N, C-alpha and C positions, 0 to 999 in steps of 0.2 A: 759407664761404657765405654771409655776410654781404656781402662784397666783390662775390661772383657775381649775386646776388641784386640788387644795383644796379646792375649793368649789364643787368640784362634788364628794369626797369621803364621804364614809360614815357617818363619824362623821364627818363634816368639823368643821375647825376651822376658826369661819367667822373672827375673828380680827387678825390672823397672814394674811388670804388672802386677806384683805382690803387691810393693809400693805403693801405685797407685790405688790399688783396692784398700789397703788397708787407708791410707788417707782418706778416701771416700767414707769409709765407715768412722773415723773420727770426725770431719767438718759435718757428716749426716748427723752425728752425735750431738755436736755443737748446735745446729741447726734448730734440730728438735728442743733445745734446752734452749733456746734464745725467743724459736717461737712462741712455747709454752709461757712463757714470762712476759711475753711483748705484750701492752693491753689491744692493740692493731693488728694483730700479726699477718703477714703475706701469705704463708702459708697457714688455716686456720685448721688447726689440726681439732678440736671441738666436735668438726664437722662430724670424724669419723666414728662417734659415738651415736650418730643415725645410721641404725642399721642397714638399710638398704644401700646407701651411699659408702659405709665402710666396705662393706661386701664387696661393691661393686666395684670399686676402687684399688682395693689388695686384691681380693681374688680375680678381681676382672684381670688385671695388671700381669699375674700367673697365665691366665687363656692367652689377652694379647702376645705374651712372650715365646710359646708355644706353638700359637698360631702362626706368628710372624715369621717363624723360620723358613714355613712352606716356598715362600716368594722366593728366598736366596737356595734352595734346595733342589727346587723343581728344573730351574732350567741348567743347572749346574748338572746333574745328573741326565740331562736328556741330552746334553752335550758330551760331560765326559765321559759317562757313566756306558751312554747308549749310542755313542758317535755319530748323532744327528746335528745337524747343520743349526746354528742359528736361528733360520728363518723357521726351519720344521719346529725348533725346540718355542718358539715364541706362538707359533700356530698351537700348540698344544696347552702354552699356559693361557693364552685367551680365553679356550675353556673355562680355566680357573675363573676369570676372570669376570666369565659369562656368569657363572653361577650364582655371581657376588651381585649382578645386576637381575638375575631371575627373580631371588628371594625378595627383593624389595618388593616385589607386585603384592607377594602373599604375607608379610612381615606383621601387618597389622592385623591380619586376617587371625594369623597363629597367637598372636599375642593374647588378643581377644578372647580366643576361643580358652586359652590353656593355662595363660594369668605367666607370671616371669618364671614363677618356683619351677611350675613342670616344666617349663622350657629349656631353661639352665641346666636341670636334673639329666634330661634327656641329651640334651644337642651336647652338652660337653663329652659323657663316653663316643657320642655319635663322630666328635672332631678327633676323637683320638683312635677310634675305629678304622676312618678314611685317613689319618696320618699313615699308621701302618699297613696301610692298602698301595699308599702312593706308594711306600717302603716296597711294597713288594713287587712293584710292577716292575718288568724286564722289557728288553729289546724285544723279547718273541710272545709279549701278552696280545693277545687281541687286541684290536685299535678300539674296538665297539668296549671293551673293559676297560681299557684306558681312559677314554672319554667318561664313563660312566664316572670312576673314581674320581676325576679332576672336577667333574660339574658338582659332585656330592659335597665333595671338599668344598667347592666356593661358595655353595650351597649354605652348608654349617657354619660355615667362617661368618660369614652378612649376618646370620640368625644371630649368632651370640655377638656382636659386636652393636647391634641393635637393641638386642634385650637390654644388654649392660649398661650402653647410653641414656637409653630410657628411664631404666629402672634406677639408675644414681642420682638424677632430679626428681624422682616421684614425691619424697616426701621432705625434701630441704626447701627451707620457708624462702619466702622470697627477700628476705632483706640480706641472706648469704646466700646467695644462689649467682652472683657474682666470684666471690669466692671458691666456690663447689667448681664454679664451670672451670674455672682457672686450675683447680687441683686437678680435675678430671682428664683435664686437655693435656694438661704437663707429664701428669701420671703414663697415660695411655702412646702420648708419642714418645716418650722414653722405653716404654715398653715395646715398641713396635722398632726403635733400633736394636735393643736386648737381644729383640727374636731374631734379628739379624744376627748379632755376634754369638748367639746362643747356638746357633744352625754351625756357622762358621768353627766355634770351638769344638762342638760335637765330631764333625769333620776331622779336622787336627786332631784330636786324641783320637779316634779310629784308628787312621792313618799312623798315627803316629805310634802308637801298641802295635800294629800288624808291620813294622818297619819299610812301610814304600811313604817316606813324609814329602806330602805334598801331591801324590799321585792319586788318585781315589777311585777305587771301584765300587763298582752295582754295592757290594756286600755293606761297606762304607756309609753309602747313603739311606740301607737300609737299617744298620745301628742309629744311625744320625734320626732318621722321621722314628723310629721307636723311641728314643731317647724324650723326642719331642712331645710324643703322643702321655707317655708317662709322666711326665712333667706338668702337663696339661690338667691328667686327671689329678693333681696334688689342690685344686680348685674345688673338687666334688663338694668336700665336708662341708665346704664355707655355703655351698649353694644350696645343700642342704638344711640351712641354719634359717632359710628364706622362711616366714609364713606364708601359706597359699593363697591370702588376700593380702599380701605386699604387691604396693604398684597395684592396687585395683582401679587408684582413680584414673590411672591412665591406660589401663585395659579393658575396660567396661566401655559399654555405651552409656546413651541417655538414662539420668536417673541418678545416675552419679556423679562425684566432684567436679569432674570433667567431662562436658558435653563430647559427642561422636565426632563431629568437626574437631574439637581441640585435639581429641587422643590422636586422631590421624596425623594433625598438624604435627603434633609432639613425635610421635611415631617415625616421620620422615625425614624431620627436621635431625634426627639424631639416627637417620639412618647412614651405616659408613661408607655410602655411595657417594654421597652429599660432604664426604669430609674427605676424598680423595682414596678412597677405598677403593 
């Protein structure tokens, strides 16, 4: 993450960044080798063989990186691109946050009605569409359109995180729940940081190739949002691999393995609002 952060700075130290990223690959490989041969690993890679957990962790991290670029790009675009005050920019970003909160009231119903596979397959392109739409906003865009895109982007963001956080543990054995929780939480927090770094790198590269280093134009944000949208779509093939009944135990009501009250409890606990989103 530090290596990617170095690439996103105004005066990038490319040599140091490449060295840090190379060391990350080396130490990452050594970690995987060590954890695979250790009887009681801190990072239990065998859990990735559980399809729902593996997809939620790996493909979910791609979604996390893509979505997490918006909290960096939005206030920068409103202030440096549109020329709005920090206060006005903050009010607009609050609408984005309100979408996260509002979706919490309907998440349980949506997952029970359509299931995890359908929700993720439909919601992922919606995230890309709203990200592209945010990038197409301008200072002359009618306020109702701006607010609609901000609210919609917040709604689909919340839906994605809740779906992934719930699906990840739907088939994990109770004995492995602690290790799975640690891996999922660590991966998601890393994804949040990488998403911010991704947005910074995208802006920096667009500005660099345009010849205005550190001076961002509205068009730069459009490209950065488009890149985050395309990156998020890379997770879509993995979501297609899910079965229609994956996560069924926590997305259906009475008569299944988990009761209605337990289902609601699991969904509420995994809601990103509860995790500081």
